[in-house]
N, C-alpha and C positions, 0 to 999 in steps of 0.2 A: 551495799550491805556495809554497815558500819562495824568495825571490831572495837571492843572496849575490854579493858582489863588493866592490870598493873603496869604503869609506864606507858600505856598508850592513851593519848588523848586526841582530841579533834584538832584538825589542822587550822591553824590561825595565821592570818596575814600579820606581817610585822607591823608594829605600831608606828604611827608617824613621829617622827623625831626620835628614832631610835639609834642604835650604835651605827647603823648603815649611813644615816643621815650626818652623824658627827663625823664619820670618816670622810664623807664627801665634802663636808664643810672644811675640815682640815685640809684636804687636798687642794681645794680652791684657794684657801688662804695661802698655802705654800706655793702655789703656781702664781698667784698674783704678786707675792713677795719676791720670787725669783725674777719675774719679768721686770718688776720695779728695780730691782738692783741691778740688772742688765742695762736698763736705761740710764740709771745713775752713773754707772761706770762708763758707758758710751759717751755720756755728756761730759765726764770728767776727763776722758782720755784714757790711754792705756795704762796709766798708773805710774809710770816712768817719769822721773823728773828730767825735764829737757834742760840741757845746758851746753854752752859753747865755751871753747877756750880760746883766749887771746894771748898773744905775747906782748908784753909791755914794750913800747918803742920809745925813743928819746923824745922827751917833752910830755909824754902822756901822764896824766893823773887819773885817779879814780873818778873824778868828776867828768873829764873828758870822755873817758870810756863809757861811763854810764849814760852821759847825754848822747853819745853816738849811737849806742847799742838799744837805748830805750827812750827815742825821742818823745814819746807820748805820756811818759810816766814821770812822777816826782823824782827828780835826780838825787834829792837827798835820801830818799827811802832806798832808791837803787844802789847808792853808794854803801849804804849800811848793809843791804842784801850781799853786795860783792865781798865786802870786809868779812861778814859772817860765813859766807860760802868757801872762802879761802883761809879762815882762821887768822885774819889779820887783827892786830891789836889797835891799829890806827890806819890813817890814810896812806901811809909811806909805801911805796912800791919802788921796784928797781928795774932797770932797763934789762930785757931779756927774760924777766920772770914770766911765767904762765899763770894766768888767771882764769879760774872758772867762773863764767857769767850764768847765774841761775836763770831758768826760763820764765 
């Protein structure tokens, strides 16, 4: 038996593409975004900058330190990186000085 009256209508199935579909699509996009972000962070590393500290020995120069610690890289670029990481205005260093070598 079917009841009819004010505020009572026949039951209808939700339309395709309604609010439920939009929520599912939004959840799927969010899940894919989070997984992609996780992979990107995993590929990039933990996010912490790796660095090593060395103490300048007699006869050391920024060039010799850079070429020893970064044998496969362009030494000129690495000398600039060391200068920048330590706030040096130039290549001058002193014996006993601690230098941070960026990763």
